[in-house]
C-alpha positions as CSV (number, residue, x, y, z in Angstrom):
1,X,136.2,89.2,52.6
2,X,133.3,89.8,54.9
3,X,133.3,92.7,57.2
4,X,132.6,91.5,60.5
5,X,131.8,94.0,63.4
6,X,132.2,93.5,66.9
7,X,128.4,93.4,68.1
8,X,127.6,95.0,71.5
9,X,125.7,92.7,73.9
10,X,122.2,93.8,74.9
11,X,121.8,95.6,78.2
12,X,118.7,95.5,80.3
13,X,117.9,97.1,83.5
14,X,116.2,95.9,86.6
15,X,113.4,98.0,87.0
16,X,112.9,100.4,89.6
17,X,110.0,102.7,90.4
18,X,108.5,106.4,90.0
19,X,105.8,108.0,90.5
20,X,103.9,110.6,87.8
21,X,103.3,113.9,89.4
22,X,102.0,117.4,88.2
23,X,104.7,120.0,88.4
24,X,104.2,123.3,87.1
25,X,101.3,122.2,85.3
26,X,103.2,119.5,83.5
27,X,103.7,115.6,84.2
28,X,106.9,114.5,85.7
29,X,108.7,111.5,86.7
30,X,110.0,111.5,90.1
31,X,112.1,108.3,91.0
32,X,111.9,106.7,94.5
33,X,115.4,106.2,94.1
34,X,117.6,108.7,92.1
35,X,120.8,106.5,93.2
36,X,119.3,103.0,91.5
37,X,118.4,104.7,88.8
38,X,121.5,106.5,87.9
39,X,123.3,103.0,88.6
40,X,121.1,101.5,85.8
41,X,122.3,104.2,83.6
42,X,126.2,103.4,84.4
43,X,125.4,100.0,82.7
44,X,124.7,101.5,79.3
45,X,127.5,102.8,76.8
46,X,127.6,107.0,76.8
47,X,126.5,107.6,72.9
48,X,124.2,104.4,72.5
49,X,120.5,104.6,71.8
50,X,118.6,103.3,74.8
51,X,114.5,102.3,74.9
52,X,112.8,103.5,78.1
53,X,109.7,101.6,78.7
54,X,107.5,102.8,81.3
55,X,104.5,100.3,82.7
56,X,102.5,100.6,85.5
57,X,102.2,97.0,85.9
58,X,104.8,95.9,88.4
59,X,106.8,92.8,88.4
60,X,105.7,90.4,91.4
61,X,108.9,88.7,93.1
62,X,109.8,85.7,92.3
63,X,110.0,82.5,94.4
64,X,114.0,82.7,94.2
65,X,114.0,86.0,95.6
66,X,111.7,84.5,98.6
67,X,114.4,81.7,98.6
68,X,117.3,84.5,98.7
69,X,115.2,85.9,101.6
70,X,115.4,83.2,103.5
71,X,119.0,82.3,103.1
72,X,119.3,86.0,104.1
73,X,117.4,85.7,107.2
74,X,119.1,82.6,108.1
75,X,122.8,84.5,107.9
76,X,121.4,87.0,110.1
77,X,119.8,84.3,113.0
78,X,123.1,83.5,112.7
79,X,125.0,86.7,113.7
80,X,122.3,87.5,115.9
81,X,121.2,83.9,117.5
82,X,117.6,84.9,116.5
83,X,115.0,82.4,115.0
84,X,114.6,83.0,111.5
85,X,110.5,83.0,111.5
86,X,110.8,85.7,114.8
87,X,112.8,87.6,112.2
88,X,110.8,87.5,109.3
89,X,107.7,88.1,111.6
90,X,109.6,91.2,113.0
91,X,110.9,92.8,110.1
92,X,107.4,92.5,108.5
93,X,105.6,94.2,111.1
94,X,108.3,96.8,111.2
95,X,108.3,97.5,107.6
96,X,105.5,95.9,106.3
97,X,102.8,97.3,108.4
98,X,99.7,98.6,107.1
99,X,98.2,99.8,110.6
100,X,96.7,98.4,113.5
101,X,93.0,97.4,113.5
102,X,90.3,96.1,116.6
103,X,89.3,92.0,116.2
104,X,87.3,91.0,119.2
105,X,88.2,93.6,121.3
106,X,92.1,93.1,120.7
107,X,94.4,95.3,119.1
108,X,96.0,93.4,116.0
109,X,98.7,94.4,113.5
110,X,97.6,94.6,109.9
111,X,100.7,93.6,108.0
112,X,101.6,92.8,104.2
113,X,102.9,89.7,103.1
114,X,106.3,89.7,101.6
115,X,104.5,87.7,98.8
116,X,102.5,91.1,97.5
117,X,105.5,92.9,97.1
118,X,106.8,93.7,93.2
119,X,110.7,93.0,92.6
120,X,111.6,96.7,93.5
121,X,109.7,96.7,96.7
122,X,111.3,93.6,97.7
123,X,114.6,94.8,96.9
124,X,114.1,97.9,99.0
125,X,112.5,95.6,101.8
126,X,116.2,93.8,102.1
127,X,118.0,97.0,102.3
128,X,116.1,98.4,105.0
129,X,117.0,94.9,106.6
130,X,120.4,95.5,106.2
131,X,120.8,98.8,107.6
132,X,119.2,97.6,110.8
133,X,120.8,94.5,110.7
134,X,124.0,95.1,109.9
135,X,124.5,91.8,108.1
136,X,124.9,92.5,104.3
137,X,123.3,91.1,101.5
138,X,124.8,88.3,100.5
139,X,125.7,88.6,96.5
140,X,123.4,87.1,93.9
141,X,126.3,86.0,91.8
142,X,127.1,83.5,94.1
143,X,123.2,82.3,95.1
144,X,122.5,78.9,94.3
145,X,118.3,78.2,95.5
146,X,119.1,74.3,95.1
147,X,121.6,74.6,98.0
148,X,118.6,75.8,100.2
149,X,115.3,74.6,99.1
150,X,114.9,73.7,103.0
151,X,113.8,76.9,103.5
């Protein structure tokens, strides 16, 4: 009789950010969000060997994340009575501002585009919006982007 073993599923964490810093003459990893890192570790079985990849290339946010973002802005608009585009402009200005420059004697705010954010930065951006707006980020498991293709 053939012996069968129960296979454990492969688990992959979502990306998290950190910086390499010099401490006591040695390079150390300083995590941007130790809580997020701990949450990723909780996915793995104790004693199981895992592989940790370090990469300086940051994955860009996806089209699906953008649709999710505008779904979320629509929810905030429903709660607050503001327009989706006004909310988008406000949050970008508040959280993605790179300073102020002068053009033709007018002060203009320089703002990053949400399309320039990597996946981790985009998640942090959404969390900041959630804290300010008081509107909970919807569950990604229930999100079907085809329902919201108009945004």
